[in-house]
N, C-alpha and C positions, 0 to 999 in steps of 0.2 A: 504493500500500500504506500509506504514511504517513497519508494522509487517511482511509482506511478504519479504521485502528487508532485514530486520534484520534476519529472519530465513535463507535466502539464504546465507547471509554473515557468520552466525555461522556455517552453514553446510560446507562451503568451508574451513573455518579455521581449523575445526576438533580438535581444542585444548581445549576442555572442557570449554566452555564459563562460566559455573557456577563458576568455580574456578577463572576465571578472576575477577568476581564480588567481590569475597572475598578480593582481593588485590587492589580494585579500589580506596581506600583512604589511603594514607600514612599520612594523617593528624590526624589519631587517636592517642590518648595518648599512649606513649610507657611505658612499665613497667620500673621501676627504674633499672638501669644497672651499675654495677661496674666491672672493669677489670683492672688488673695490672700484670706485670711480663711476659706478652706474647706479640707477635708481632701483627701488624695490621691485618694480614690475620686471625689468630686465634681469635682475638677480634671480627672481623666482623662475622666469622662463629658462634660464641657464641651468638652475638646479634641477628643475623637473626634467629637462632634456638629459642631464647627466644620470638621473635616477630612473629614467624610462617611465615616467609618469604620464598618463593622459590627463589633460587639465582643462578647466573652464575658468577663465579669469573674468569675473563679473563686475569688477570695479577697477577703474583707473582714475587718477586725477593728476594735476600738474606735479604735485610733490612726489607721487609714486613714480613718475616718469623722469623727473629732472633733478631730484634731490639725491645726491650720491650717498650710498650706505656702504659699510664695511662688514663683511660676513666671513668668518673663519670657522669652518666646521671640521672637527676631528673626533673620531670615536663617538659618533652620534648615530641614532637610528634615523630613518627617513622621517618618521613622525616628529622627532626632536628637531630635525633640520627645518621642516615646514614651520614649526612653532617659532624657532629662532629667527628665521627670515621675516615672518609676519609681525614679530614684535617690534620691528623697525618702523612700522606704520601705526596709524591710529584707527581703531574700529574694525580691524580685520578679523576674520575667522575662516576656517576651512572645514570641509567634510568630504568624506569619500562616499559617493553615491553613484550607483550603476557603473562602477569601474572608472569613474571620473573624479579627480580631486577638484572640488569646486572652491574657488576663492571668492568670498563675499565680504561686504563691508556694511555696517549698520547705516552708513550714509548713502547707500546705493540707490539707484533710480527705481522708484515704484512703477513708473510707466514702462520702463524696459522689462521689469520683472513680469508685469502683466502680459506683455507681448510675448515674452519667452514661454509663458504658460498657456498661450493660445493653442487650441487644438486644431490640427489640420486633419480633415476627414479622411483623405487618402493621399499618400505621398509615395510615388513610385521612383525607384532607383533602377535604371536599366543596366543590363549586363554590359560591362566595360565602361560605365560612367565614372568619371573622375570625382574625387572628393570636392574639388573646386566647383565643378559643374553642379554637383548635388547641393552644395552650399548656396550658390547663386540662385538655383531653382527654388530652394526653400525661401530665400529672401523675396523672390518674386511672388511666391505663394502667399507670404505674409502681406505683401502690398495689396494683392487681390482681395484678401480677407478683410483688410482694413478699409478698402475702398471698392465696394462692389460695382461701382460705375466703370471701373477699368475693364477694358475688353480683352486684354491679354498682355503678353510681354514678349520681348525678343531682344536680340543683340548678339554680339560676338564675344566669346570668352577666350582670351589668349592663354595658352598653356605650353609648358615644355614637353618634350618627348618622354621625360621621366615622371610625368604626373601620376600620382597615386590613384588607383581605382578603388571603388567601393563594392562590397559584396551586394549583389542585386537583392531587392526586397520590395514588397508592397506593405507599407506601414499604414495602419488604419487607426484613426482616432488617437493620434499621438501629439503631444505638445511639441512646440519648436525645440524646447530644451531636450526632450527625449530623442527627437530626430537628429539633432546635432550630436548627441551622445552616440547614436548609432553610426553616423557618418565617421566620427573620430575612431570609434572602437573597431570599425570594419574597414579601415584604410590605414595608410601610413601617416596620416595627419597626427600631429601631437596634441591638438586640442583646438579651442577657440577662445577668443578674447573680445571683450566689448570694444567698440570702435571709438569710444571717446568718454568724456566725463559724464556724470549723471544729468547735468543740465541740458545736454543735447541728445541723449539717447532716447530712442523711441519716437522721435518726431519724424516720421517717415515722409519723404526719403532723406530729409536733412540729417546729416551726421551718420545715418545708418544705424546698425545695431550690433553687429559682430564682424570679426575677421577670422578666417580659418588660420590656424598656426601651422605653417609648413616651412620648409627650407632652412631648418636649423643646421648648424649652430649659429648662423648669422641672422639676427633679428632686425637688422638695420632698416630695411624697407618697411617691414611691418610696423615698427615703432615710429617711423617717419610718417606713415599714413595716419596713425593714431594722433600724433602731435598736431596734425593739420586741424584736428577738431578741438584742441584744447583752447 
């Protein structure tokens, strides 16, 4: 009975349960980590890349982007590393949910949170579709849901030949946050991050809502795009 219940639960989740198991213990020893001269956001991105964490960064502001911090981690667990890094900011917390380490802040955007929790009735990811295409398509789906007068969407998406593909799926009645988690967990994307500070998030299409995190270990272009919204 236990095995049957577990199988049903995994089938309903659809979010690659094997990948969850890889992140089920943040008590494992973290690799030694040193960072200085960059802000909290970039420090966290580098640490999560080093520790092979899938992440969702739901809060950024000017201080987290531009105020340099110094972090030196030795003989720490991954959990202790997360705590140490986030103590350099104000109002931060984190949790592990659905295989994703979510970084939040009590000053986060309520409008953005509402939009991330919006339910998309049906979201299809085709065979061979890349993570970037899936992410952009999800953004278009959100705009259509926010403004039913829109007739459709279109445009070109530039990608490299090494773009990461996503496991195909038909996701039904999932929130944007859940769909983003699926895209991240079933591709080589490292996570997603909000595209700006709370005061501009969720005002579609101004500022946007999120960027997919790809192309590590250099985050220069990603952070440059976020700074445009500060």
